N, C-alpha and C positions, 0 to 999 in steps of 0.2 A: 735766059740767064744761065750761066755756068757756075758751078760750085764744086770745089774739090774738097773731099774730107778723107781723113785717115781712119780706117776701121780695123779692128782686129780681124785677122784672116778668117777665123771661125765664123764671125758675124757676117762678113762679106759672102762667104760660101753659103750660109743659110739664106741670105737674101737672094743670091743667084739661083739657088735650088728652088726657092719659092716662086721666083719669076718664071722659071721653066715649068714648074708644076701648074701654074695658073695660065701659062701660055701668053704672057704679056711681056713687053720689053722691060728690061731691068730699070731703065729710067722712069718708066711709069709706076712701077712698084715702089721705087724709092720715093717718088713724089707723093704717092698715096700714104706711105708710112709717115713721112714728114708732116703731111697735112693732118693726119689723124692725131699725131703727137701735138701739133699746135692747137687743134680743137680741144684736146684733153687739157692742155695748159689753160686755155680760155675757160673751160668748165671749172677747173680748179679755182681760178680767180673769181668766177661768178659764185661758186660755193662759199668762198671766204667772205665775199661781200654779203651774201644772204645770211651767213652765220652771224656776222657782225650786226646786221639789221635785227635778226631774231633776238640776239643777246640784249640789244638795246630795248626792244619791245618788252622782253621779259623783265628787265630792270625797271622800266617805266610803268608797267601795268601792275600797279599796286593799289591797295585800298588807302585812301588818305589817312594819315595818322590820327587826326581828330575823330574821324568816323570810326576807325578801328577801336580807339579808346572808348568811345561811346558804346560801341557794339559789345565790347568785353564787360563794361560796367553794367549794361542792361542784362547781359547774359548771367552775371553773378546774381543780380536781383531776381531774375526769373528762377534760377535754381533755388534761391532762398524763398521763393514764392512771395515776393514782396513787390511785384510789378503793379503799377497802376495801369488802367486801360489804355491811356494815351502812351505810356511807355511801352506797353505791349505792342501797340500798332507801330511805334517807331522801331522796335526790335525786329519786327517782321520786315519792315521796309529795309532796314540795314542788312538783315540776313540775305535778302534777295540781291542787294547790291554787292555784298561781299562775295556771294556765290557766283554772280555774273562776272565779276572781275577775276576771280580765281579760275573760272572756266575759260575765259579769254586768255589768261596767262598760260594755262595748261595747254591750250591749242598751240601756242608758240613753242612751248617746251617740247611737245610731241613732234612738231615739225623739225626742231633742232635735233632731237634724238634720231629721227629718220635721216636727216642730212648727214649726221655723224656715223650712222650705221650702228648705233648702240641702243640698248633698251631705254625705255622711258624712265624706269626706276634708276638706272645708272646715271642718266642725264640729270635727273632731279637731285640725286646724291652729289654729283659733280658740282652742281650749282648751289648746293647747300639749301635746297628747298624741301628737304624731308628730314624728319627726326629719325635718327637711327637708334633703335633700342640696343642697349649693351648687354 
């Protein structure tokens, strides 16, 4: 296949110089450069798809509202030292569930932070997942 493109003369000269330095035909170097650019575009698209998947998982990995309400209600009773034995067992069970869900969600947030190349703290702040003291 043949393709003609217009390049700034400085870029053309850099490519020519690079081909000479590497000892390969100019056409081969240009094909390598184009192929690596296409691969980078493919990776960018894959990263966008993975980011969307992670955002969806973060959004969907939450404690059901009814369980969260019960957890908070029982926590208040525990702090007031008014828990019955059965309520205490339920609070322990809910605590384990809440912690497991938060851990799973945090795993997705950490992967998103790594994908974006920013800190976990910044990602959590960007997503509104952490309380910022004023």
